[in-house]
C-alpha positions as CSV (number, residue, x, y, z in Angstrom):
1,M,16.9,0.0,-3.7
2,K,17.1,2.1,-6.9
3,L,14.2,1.9,-9.3
4,S,16.5,0.8,-12.1
5,Q,17.6,-2.2,-9.9
6,L,13.9,-3.1,-9.1
7,E,13.1,-3.1,-12.8
8,Q,15.6,-5.9,-13.4
9,Y,13.4,-8.4,-11.4
10,A,11.2,-10.7,-13.5
11,E,8.4,-10.2,-10.9
12,I,8.2,-9.0,-7.4
13,E,5.7,-10.1,-4.7
14,K,4.2,-6.7,-3.9
15,L,4.5,-2.9,-4.6
16,I,3.5,-1.0,-1.5
17,F,2.4,2.7,-1.7
18,N,2.9,4.0,1.9
19,S,0.4,6.7,2.8
20,L,2.2,9.2,4.9
21,D,-0.3,12.0,4.6
22,P,-3.6,12.5,2.7
23,S,-1.6,13.4,-0.4
24,L,2.0,12.1,0.1
25,Y,3.1,8.5,-0.7
26,T,6.4,6.7,-0.8
27,V,7.0,3.3,-2.4
28,S,8.5,0.1,-1.1
29,A,8.7,-3.3,-2.6
30,L,8.4,-6.8,-1.1
31,I,10.8,-9.1,-2.8
32,S,10.7,-12.8,-2.2
33,G,14.0,-14.6,-1.9
34,G,13.1,-18.3,-1.5
35,D,11.7,-18.8,2.0
36,D,12.3,-15.1,3.1
37,A,10.8,-11.9,1.8
38,E,12.5,-8.5,2.2
39,E,10.9,-5.1,2.0
40,H,13.0,-2.4,0.3
41,M,12.3,1.3,0.1
42,I,12.5,2.4,-3.5
43,T,14.7,5.4,-4.5
44,D,15.4,7.3,-7.7
45,E,18.9,7.2,-9.2
46,S,20.1,9.9,-6.8
47,E,19.1,7.6,-3.9
48,I,16.2,9.9,-2.8
49,N,13.1,8.1,-1.7
50,L,10.6,7.8,-4.6
51,K,7.6,9.9,-3.5
52,G,4.5,11.4,-5.1
53,N,1.2,13.2,-4.4
54,N,-0.9,10.4,-5.8
55,V,-0.7,6.7,-6.5
56,L,-1.4,7.1,-10.2
57,S,1.7,9.3,-10.8
58,L,3.8,6.7,-8.9
59,Q,2.3,3.8,-10.9
60,K,3.4,5.7,-14.0
61,Q,7.0,5.9,-12.8
62,L,6.9,2.2,-11.9
63,R,5.2,1.0,-15.1
64,K,8.2,-1.2,-16.0
65,V,8.1,-3.1,-12.7
66,K,6.2,-6.4,-12.8
67,A,4.4,-6.9,-9.5
68,A,1.9,-9.6,-8.4
69,K,0.1,-7.1,-6.2
70,H,-0.2,-3.3,-5.7
71,V,-1.4,-2.1,-2.3
72,I,-1.8,1.1,-0.4
73,R,-0.6,0.8,3.2
74,H,-1.9,3.2,5.9
75,T,-0.8,3.3,9.5
76,S,-2.9,5.3,11.9
77,A,-1.8,7.1,15.0
78,Y,-5.4,7.5,16.2
79,D,-5.0,5.2,19.2
80,E,-2.0,7.1,20.5
81,M,-3.7,10.4,19.8
82,I,-6.6,9.7,22.1
83,G,-4.5,8.2,24.8
84,G,-5.4,4.6,24.1
85,P,-3.1,1.6,24.7
86,L,-0.3,1.1,22.2
87,K,-1.0,-1.7,19.7
88,A,1.6,-3.9,18.1
89,T,0.5,-2.7,14.7
90,N,-2.5,-0.9,13.3
91,E,-1.5,-1.1,9.6
92,M,-4.1,-1.5,6.9
93,E,-3.3,-2.6,3.4
94,V,-5.9,-2.0,0.6
95,P,-5.4,-3.7,-2.7
96,V,-5.3,-1.5,-5.7
97,G,-4.8,-2.5,-9.3
98,D,-2.7,-0.9,-12.0
99,R,-5.2,-0.2,-14.6
100,K,-2.7,1.8,-16.6
101,L,-4.7,5.0,-16.5
102,Y,-1.6,7.2,-16.9
């Protein structure tokens, strides 16, 4: 979903900053549609995934988006790296606020 489309919503459920690396993040948005909620990757107008080196710079780009929550999502490959059993998911979401520090 393009950022300009996301900005048209009155409020979305959650903005998710996906931690891909210690200093690389992409953004997705959880949008409620009645009983269902869908997660969409956010892109710029050229349909390239929105990404940044820190959450603050991404929050600045997303300042027009009204979201009930902002979270950082991290998925670890540690269990697989040490030869442990595969888990269904080992995601961790940490709530972060938008304190408008930009």
